[in-house]
N, C-alpha and C positions, 0 to 999 in steps of 0.2 A: 535898682537894688542898691542900697546904701553900702559904702565901704566899711561902715561900722560893723556890719555882719561878718566881715572877715577877721575881726579882732586883731588888727594890725598894731605893731609897735608904733610909737609916735614918730620916730625917724622914717619908717617905711610909709606910714600914712601921709606924711608931708611930701615924701618923694613921689608917691602916686599922684597926689594933687598937682604938684609941680609939673609932672609929666603929662597932665591932661586927663587922668583917669578920675572921672567924677562919680562913677558908680561901678559896682562889681558885676561881672558877667555871671551867667548861670553856672557855667562849668567851674569857675573860680570858687563860687560859694560851696559847691559840692565836693571839690577836691582838696582845697587848702587844709581844712581841718583834719582830713585823713592823712595828709602828708606829715603834718605836725605830730599826729598820733602814731605814726610809724607803720601804718598798714600799706600793704602792696595794693596798687591801683591800676586798673585798665580803664582809661578814659576815652570814650568815643564822642567826637564832636566834629562838626564841619570846619572847613578852612575859615579863618577869621573870627572864630568864636572865643578866642582868648586862652587857648591851651598853653601856649608858651609862657604867657604872663602868669598863669595859674601855678606852674611848677617853679617858676622863678620866685614868686612870693613865698611859696612853701619852703623852698631851700633857704631863702634869706631869713625866714622866721625860725627855721630849724637849727641852722648853724650859728646864728646871732652875731658872733664876733670872730675876727681873724685870730688864728693861732699858728704858731711856727711848727707845723706838722705836715705830713704828706696830705694830699688831697682828700677831702671828706665827701665830695660829691663828684660824680662823673656823669656828664650829659652827652649822649650820643645823638648825632644828627646826620642826615644823609650825605651832605656835601660841604665844600669849603664856604660857599656863599651863606649857607645857613649858620655856619660857625660864627661868621662875622655878625650876622643879625642877632643871634642869641647873646653873644658877648656884649654887644651894644645895649641890648635890652637889660641885661644884668647891671651894667654900669649906670644905666639911667635910674635904677631903683636902689642902687647899692650905697646907702648912706652909712652903713657900718664898716665900709672899707674892706670888705672881704676881697681876697686876692683871686682874680678870675683870669685863667689862662685859656686862650683859644689856640689849639694845636692843629695847624693846617696839615692835611694829608700829604702835601708835596714839600713841606719844609724839612730842614735838617733835624733828624730825630735827636741827635746828641745835644744840640742847643736847647731843644724843648725839655729834655730830661734835666739839664743843668738849671733851666729857669724854674722848673717845678721843684727841684731840690732846694732852691733858695727860699721856698715858702709859697704854698699855694693852697687855696681852699676849694676851688671849683675848677675842673678841667672840662672844656667843651671841645669835642673832636668827633671824628667819624669812627665807626666800629673797627676798621682796619688799623688806623693809627692808634686807637686805644689798645688794641691787642698787642701791637708792637711795643708801646710804652710799658704795658704790663709785663711782657716777656723780658724786657730789659730792666725790670725793677724800677721803672719810673713812677709807677702807681702801685701802692701797697693795698692789696685786697682786704687786709684786716682793718685798715683805717677808713675805708670808704663806707659812709653811712647811707648814702642815697645814690642809686643808679637810675638815670632817666633814659628812656628810649623814645625820642621824639620823632614824629612822622614815621611810625613803624611800618605802615602799609607801603610807604614809598621805598623804605629800605628793602622790603621783601621784593618789590618790583625790580630793584637794582641788584638783587642777588647777594645781599649782605648777611644771609642767615647764619653762615658758619661762624664768623667772628662774634656775632651777637650771642649765639648759643654758647660758645666757649667762654665769653666774658660773663654771661649769666650764671653758668656753672661754676666759674671761678670766684664770683662775688656772691656767694650764697647767703652770707651773713647779713648783707645790707638790705635796705628797703628798695623795692623795684617799682618804678613808675613808668607806665607805657601810655603814650598818647598817639592816637590814630584816628583817621577819618572813618575807616570801616574795619570790621572784624570778619575774618574768614578762616577756613580750616588750616591753611598754610601758616597763618600768623598764630593761631591757637596752638598748633603742634610745636611751633618754635618756643612759645612762652611757657607751656605746661611744665617742662622739667625744672624750672627754677622759680616760678611764681608761687608764693605761699598764700593760699586762700585769698586771692585778690578780690577787692571790691570793684565790680564793673559798673561804671557810671556812664550813662549815655544821654547826650543832649541832641535831639533831632528836630528842633523847631525849624520849620521852613518859613522863609520870608513870604510876603504877599506875592502871589503869582505876577510875574513881570510880563509874560506873553501868554497868549492862548495857543495851545498845541493840539495836534490831532491825538487820538487815542494811542497810548503807548503801552506796550506789553514787554516784559522782561523775562528772558529765560536764563537762569543761572546754571551753567554747565561746568563740569570739572576740567575739561581740556579741549584741545583743538580737534582731536579725532571725534569726540562726542558732538562737537559743533557740526562736523561733516555729516555724521549720522542723522542729526536733528534736521538739518536743512534738506537732506534727501528725503526724510520721512514726510516733512511738511509739503515739499514741492510735488510729491507724488499725487496730491489731491488736486487734480486739474480743474475740478468744478468750483472749488473755493478760491484757490490762488490762480486767478486768471491773468493778472499782470503784476509782476514783482520786480522791483529794482533792488539788487543786492550790492551793498557797498563793502569793499575790502580795502586793506591798506596798501597793498603792493600789487604790481602786475603779475608777479610770480604766483602770489596767492590766487589771483583771478584765474590764471591758467590751470592751477591745480584744482580749484573749485569747479571749473568748467568740465574737466575730465571726469570728475566724480559725478556731477549732475547729469552729464550727457549719457552716462551708462544707465541711469535710472529713468530719465525722461528724454530720450534721443530726439533731436530735431526741435526741441522747445527752448533751448538755452543759447544765448548769444553773448558776445563780449563787446565792450566798447573799445574800438581800435585794436583788434587782436594782433598779436605779435607774429602769427603765422597765417599764411594765405588760405590754408585749408580749414581754418576755424571760422564758423559763421560769426558775423559781427556787424555793428553799425557805427557810423561816425558821430552820431548824437542821439539824445534821448527821444527826440521827436520821431526819428525814423523807426525806433523801437515801438513807439506808440502806434504807428501806422501799420506795422506788420502784424498780421493776424495769427501767424504760426508761432511766433516766439512768445513764450510766457515769462521767461526769466532772463533778466538783463543784468550782467555783472559789470560793475563799474569800479575801477581802482581809484583810490584817493590821490594817487600819483598823477593821474591824468587831469589836465585842465579842461573842464567842460562846463558849459552853462547848464545848471541843473533845473530844467523845467519839469517839475514833478507834479504839476496839476494834472489830474485825470488818472494818476497811477494809484490804484487802490491799496497797494502794499509796498511799504518801504522797509527793507530789512538791512540792519547793520550786522553783518557777519563779524566784522572788526570795528572797533571804535576809532574814530579819527583822533589824532593827537590833540587837536584844538577843539575844545567843547563848543566853540562858536559855530564851527562847521556843522556839528551834529544838530545844534539847536535850530539853525537856519533851515534844515531839512524837515524838521517836525513842526514848524510853526504852521498854525492852521491857515489855509489859503482863504482869500476873499471870496472864492467861488463856493458853491454848495456841495462840491464833490467831497464824499466821505473817504477817509483813508485811515489806515492803521499802521503804526510804526512798530516793528518787531526788532528787539535787540538781544543778541547773544552776548553773554558776559561770563568770563572766567573770574576766579578769585582776584587775579592781578588787575583786572579791568574795573573792579567794583569801585575803586577810588574815583575814577573818572565819572562813573555813573552817579556817585554821590555829589560830585561837583556840578554835574549837569542838573540834577534835581534841585540843588540849592540855588542855582542861577534861575531856573525856570519857576521855582516855587511850587513844584508839584512832584509827588512820588510816582515812579513808574509802577504799573501793576505787575507784581511778581506772580507768575503762574507756574503750576506744576509741570514737570516734563511729561510729554504725552506717553500714553501706554504703548508699548511695543518699541520704544527707543532703546537702542543698544548703548549702554554706558561703557565707554572704553576706560579701562583702568590703567594706571601707570605700571608697566611691567617691572620697573626697578623696585617699586614699592611692594609688588606682589612677591618678588624673589626675596626681598628683605623680610617680609612677613613669614614666608615659608621657612626661611633659615631660623627665624626667631622661634617658631613653633617647634622645629626640629631640635634646636638647642635646648629648649625648655623640656622637651620629652626626654632627651638624653640626660639632663640634670636630674629629672625625677627618677629615672631608672638607676642613676648612680647613687643618689642620696639614700642612706639607710641600708645599703646592701654591701656586704664585704666581698661577696662572691658573685660571679656571673656564669652564665652557661658557657661551657667550653665549645670551641669550634669543632666541627665534625672530624677534622683531621687529627685533633688532639684527644678526642674521646676514645675510651677503651672499655670493653665489657669483660675484662679478665683481671685476675689478681693472683700472681704466683707467690707461693710461700718461699721463705729463705732457703729451704732445702732444694726446692725445684730450681731456684735461681742459681744455686751453687753448682748443680748438675749441668745446667745450660752453659755456665761459664766454663766448666771443665771440658764440656763436649766441644765447644767451638774455639777452644784456645789453640 
C-alpha cells in the first residue's frame, strides 16, 4: 500500500522514506485520517502491525509545528522501556522539530515539570507518572488535544486502570486514541466513561501458518473460580476424557487444583512430583501414561520435565505459560498418527497472549461456548457495588419530586387536640 494514501506532508513523507518505510500498513491507512479528523478511535491490531507508527504519524500531522505552550499531546505507555522506544520513533519522523519529552516513572518529577514548562509539544510517560504531573500542574488538561493509550491490554494486566480512568475523566475535551491487541470486558468498562462515540478499527490478518498444530479449542471464562468449575465439569466425563495432562503455572496452583478435582473424581488425579507424601503423583509423564487408574495428570510450569506428550489424547492449559514458545511446542502436531486435542482456558487478562500465539502459529483457536450446567462465579465486589448502585438509584427516585415522606411509627399520631384542650392539659399538669 503506497504512502501516498496517507496524504503525508512533504517533510513527513521524506522522513518516512529515510526511515525505511516504503509502504503504509493497513492499520495506518485506517487510523491516520480519523486522528486528523478528531474522532475517538479504538484500534485493535496484533503486535508488529504498525500501531505505534500510526498514532505518531497522526500526531505529527495534527500538531504540525512547535509552539511555546503546554503539551498538546499525551502518550501513555506501560513501562519505561516503551517510553524510550516511542520517543525514538517520534524523533525518527519528527522533521517539524516538535518538542518531545519522555518522562520516566522513576525520574525526579520536579525536573520533568521544569523541562515541560520550558516548552513541550508531546509528553510520553506511564499512567502513574502522567497523573502525578497532572496533579502538580505539569500538564494542562485544557491544552491537551490528543491523549493516546498505547498497549491498553498490557496496562490492564499491570493493574493501571485507576490512573487511566482518572486521566480519561480529567481530559474529557481532548481526542482519545486507544491501541490494543485485544478487546475485553475489563478494557471496555474502563474506556466507556470517557470515550465519545469511538470508531472501532480491527486488523486481524493472520500470517501464513508456520507450523501444523493439533486441534485447538478455547474456553473464554470470566475468572479463576469459573475455571475450577469448568475443569471439574469436563473431567467428570470419564468416558471421553480418558487421559488428560493439565498445565498450570505454579506448584501452589497445582496443589489447589488437585484438592478440587480429587473431590469430584477421587483416585483419578495425580501430580508431577507432589509436595506432600500423601498425594498421589509420578516422577515423569511416561509413568502417568503407563498407569491405568490415573486419568488426570497435573503438571506445573515451574517443574523442569521432558514433555513426552505423544499418546496423550487431551492437553489442557488451565494457565497459560509466560512464554508463548512453551505453549506452541506442546500443541505442534506430532509425527505419529495419534490424534490429540488442546483445550485452553483463558480469562480477559490472558487473551493478549492467546492473540500472540495465534499470530505466531498463523491459525485461530476455535472459541466454543461454555457448556450447559457450568456455574459461572461472579465477582462478589462487583455484585455488592451493583446492589449499592440499585439501592442508591431507588432512594433517589423516592426522594425526587416528593416534599414529604411517610413518618416513622414512633412519630405517627392518630389524634389532634384543640387549643382549648391543650390549655386544660397544660393547667392540669402544671
